[in-house]
N, C-alpha and C positions, 0 to 999 in steps of 0.2 A: 498477614506483614504489618508490621510495626511501624515503618516507615514513612507509612498512611495517615495523611487527617481522618478524623469522625469525618470531617463533609466527603472526605474522599471514598473513606470505608463505608459512605450508604450509596456514595454513587454504584463501589462495585458492585455492592449486594442487591442492590436493585435491576441494576443490567443484568447481573449475572443469573440470574430470578428467571427473570423476562428470556431471557437466552434459551435457558436451559426449560422453560413451561412453552414458548409461541416458536421462539428457530428450530431446535433440536431435533424434534420429532419430523420436520421437514425432509431433512439434510440427506438421509435417506434416498426417497423417491426424485430428487432435483438434482444429485449427484450421479442418480443411472441416467434421468433424462439432461441431463446437459443444461438444466432451464434453472431458471435467480426466478425466486419469491418476491418480484416488487411490490406487491401489494404490503409486505412487512414495513417497509422505509416509513411509514407516517406515523406509524409506534417506533419505531427508530430514534427521529429527529426529539424522541420528548428526552431523549436521554443526555443529547449532543454530538451527536453523530451529525454529518453532514452539513449542520450549523453551526458548529462547533468553536472552529475560531474567525467566524464572522462577527462584526462589530456590531452591537443591539443597532446601532445608527442604523445599519442597513438591511434589518432584521434578525440578527444571528442572536448567538447564547453569548460569545467569548469566556469559554471554558480555556480554563489551563492547559499549558501545556503537559502538565502533568494528571490533570485527568482525561488529556486526548489519550495519554499513552495507558491508562488505565478501560477505557473504552475501546482501545482494539488490542489489547489484551485478551480481552471478555471478549472480541470478534473470533480472536483468530482463535483462543482455545474452545470457541462452540465449530467454527466450520471456516476453514480456510479460504473459501470462497469468497466469502462475507467481509470476511477484514479486510480481501483485496478490492473487493468492488466497493465498499468507503471509504476508500482510501484515497480516489479518483471524488466520488461522488462530496469528499471533506475538502478536496486540496482545491480543485475547483474554482467553489462562491468565494473560498480563503481569498485567493488572487483575486480575482475580483474585486471584491471587499475595498485589495488592499491597494490593487495598484489602476481600478478602475474608474473611469469618469460617470458626473455621477447620472448622464443618458446610461452609462455600459450597466450599471446599476441597478437601474428603475426598469432595465430592460429584461436585464437578467434574474438577477438574484432570485423575485419572488417567487418565481414560478420551478427556478431549483432547490430552493428552500421550503417549499412545499411540496416538492414532489411530483411534480408538476411536469416537470422537465428534467432529464438527466444529463449527466456532463463525461465526455472524455478526455484527455490529455494527451499531447502529440508530441512525441522529445523523438525514438528512436527512430530511427532507419536503415537498411542494410546494411548501409558503411558506416554509419554514427550511430554508437550507442554513448559509452562513456564520453570520446572523444567529443564531442557538443561545435566544438570548433570547426568539425568536418561537416556540419549537414550542408546536405544538396538540395535539398527545398527550399525554390525557390521565389520570392514576393518580389513582383516588380510595379512599379508608377504609373496606370494609363487614367489619365482624369484623374478623378474622383475617385477612383477605385485601386486596389491591389487587386493581381493579379495571382496566384499562388499556383506553382508547377512544382509533384514532386512525388514522391511515396514518405509513408512512413507505416513501421510494423510494430508486431505488439500491442496494441492500441486495447486496453480494458475499457468498455463497457461501449464501445463502439457500435456493438450493433444493434443495441438500445437505449442509444443516446444518440439527441441531438443538440447537443450546445457544445463547443469545443474550444480548444485553446491552444491550438497549433503553431509550432516554433518552425520559421523560417530564414533565412538569408537578405536580405537589400543588398548584400552585396558580399560575394565573396570571395574577393581579394583583401576583404575588411577581418574574416577570420572572425574569432567570437565577438569583436566591433560593426558586424554586419547581421544580426541575428534580433530578430525581432518575432515580439509573440502577437500572434492575431485570434480576436476574436473568431469565431465563425457558429453562424447560426443555421442550422442544417435545414428550418424551414425554410428556408431562403439561398443560401449557396447550394452550389451543387459539384457533389463527391461522390466516389464512387467508395462500399465497402464493404470487405470481403471475409468473413471468417475464417479464423485459420483454428486446428485442429492443436488439442496440446496434452499434454500430460497433468500436469497438479491444475489448482482449482479448476475444476471441470465443469463448476457452475457458471465461471465468468464468460465473457468472452473475451478475444483475442485476437486483434483485426489486422487485416492491411488495409490505409488508408489510400487512397490514388488521389491527386488532384491535378486534373487537370485542365489550366486553365477555368482556375473554378475563381470567382470573382470576390473581394469583400468592398466592401465600402473604406472609404478613410477614417472615418468612426470605428472601425473596429479594432485599430490599434491598441490592444493592452498595456498601458502604456507609454514608453517612447523608443519611436524607431531607434537601432541600433543596441537598447540597453535591456534585450530581449535575456539576453545570458542571468542578468541578475534575476526576473522574476524567474528561470528556471532553478538558482540556489536557490531562491525561496522553498521553492514548491518543493525541491531535493533535500532539503534536509527534513522537511516536516514528513517527507514521502520515506525519508532514510528511519524517523522516528517511529512513524506508523509500524514499517514493515519489521525491527526490530521486535517492535512489542506483542507485534503479531507473530511473531516466531516462541518467542515468550510463552503465551498463550498455547501453541501449538506443545509446547514441552510440556508444558502444564497439563494439559491430553494425555498426553505422553502418560504420563508420570501416573495421573489419575485412571486411566484401562489397565498401566501395566498392575499398578496395586489390585485392582480390580480381581485380575483375570490371576494374579499368580496368589491371590486370598480364595480362591476358587478352586480353581484347576486342582486335581486331586494326580498322584504320579507315586508309583511305588509304597502305597496307603498314607502318601498325608499331604497336605500343602503342597504347591509347589514354590511358596515366600518361603517354606521351609527352607530350601538348599540354596547355601551360601555362596553359591554363584550366581544364583537367581537373586538375592538379594544384594551383592555386589553391585548387580546392573540396576536395580533399582532404587538403589541409593546413588549410582551417578546419573543416571535422568532427575534426582530428586536436586542434586548441588550445583548439575549443568541449568537446572531451572531460577532458583534463586542467585545463584552469580548473572546469569543475564537479568534476571528482574532488576537485582540491582544496580547494573550498571545502564542498561533502558533510561528506569528511573533516575540515576543522573543524568543521563542525557538532557530527560523534560523537565529538570528541574534548572540546569544549565540556561535552557529556551523562555524557561520561567525569568529568571537572571537576567533578561535581558543583554545574552548573551548569542554571538553567530553561534556558539556551539558543535562548527563545523565536527572538529576532532570529537566532541563527544561524541558525535551522533555517528562518524563513521565508524570509531569502536564500538557503541552499539550495537550499528548494524551489521559489522564485520562477527560479532562475536558471538552475537542471540542467532543470527541467522546459521552460525556453522553448529551453534551446542544445538539448535534445534534439528538440526540434522542427524549429529551424534545421537538423539535421545530418543528421537524415533525411530534408529536403525537397532536402536537398544530394546527399545518394547516393542520392536515385532521379534528380534529374538526371545525377551522372553513369552510371548505368543508363539513361538514355534509355529509350525505349519497353519494352525488359525490363524494367525499373521498374517498370512500371504493372501487370503480368500477379501474377496472385495463385502461379505459381509460384516468384516471385522470392522472398527472404525479406525484401527492404527494401518492397517492399507493406506486407507485415504491419509493419514498425520504423515506417514512415510511421502507419498507423492506431495502433497502438499509444501509439506517441510523442505522438499528440493528445492521449491522456486526460494526457499528467504535468502538462499546465498548469491541472489542474481541479480533481477530488477533493482532499481536504483543505487546500481554502483553493484558493481561483483564484488566476493571478497577482495580475490587480487587489487581492485582498483582502489578499495578502501583501504590496503597497506598500503601501496605507494602515496595514495595522497596522506597517511598518517606518517611516512616514511620522509616525506617533502618535508611537513611539521615539525617533525622530532629533527631531520638534520641540516634542515636549509637545504635538503638538493633533491631535483625533482629527477627521478627515473624516467618518467614519462616522454619528455624533450631538453 
């Protein structure tokens, strides 16, 4: 990719080499068992995963968003579950570094950045996904504490992590202006975790969290009371970039598998890749992959320039996710019956790509948000 600097190319080469050698051989076993190899995390930290967006003053790496985009593409290319897991492990320390008090930073960041502890981020509820203003999880003040009451669903890593950020409202009548972010220390706060079986990214956990009079301290408010939505938006923009570039990685993996299969599989006395319609599908996968990559890196460059980049991140998340779905479907078609077997990488790529259009705001929500920005009229309310 000529759009990358030499430093960025060096990062891409080194992380791809590591993932191919050390992580890719583990994928099939852990997909089958629905487990994640947590022991790999310390080695991944060296490339900028987890602490990449954290200030050096707080023990992080302070890499650019463009470098983060490269890391997430390579994680997605290797394994969708890896990208999904690393997304949350990267976002939570970033928010604590950006919004936390010195006490909160010293309490959580060293363990999160070293991998001694893991993180989750809880915003989605049964009746509140993209509509953040409809959150029902309630936080009420009780002396020197806050008491949390409510449910969160589809929370990545929650089964294997004990540090979290939960979004709750201190005033349901205030809508978005009542939303507040709370840090939850699982070694001290009492809440229930229920794993939910799911189709894509099988090696990650996707959980329901139940807060039933869960007590946290007044020092556990992250940022300001009633300003939690701005914290969520900081996370959402990064999450959309991460999701977009992870989808690019899935498209790249679909392309590589299709080329490999089409050049080795024989039909009617010649390689499958010699047939015009197979070539058409492979070329379309390649075109979708490269255009997605360009759009995702454009969003990353916009963030690096200091822009809010909401429109760029939404557009990248929308296009890259939809393109990954199409690329994975075409790759499966190239493979024919072999692609339907669980032993085939494209079967996993197909499942994981289906996730790319839903978390961090569905494709439809991205369209509505972009439409509002372009036309000055909201179709949401």
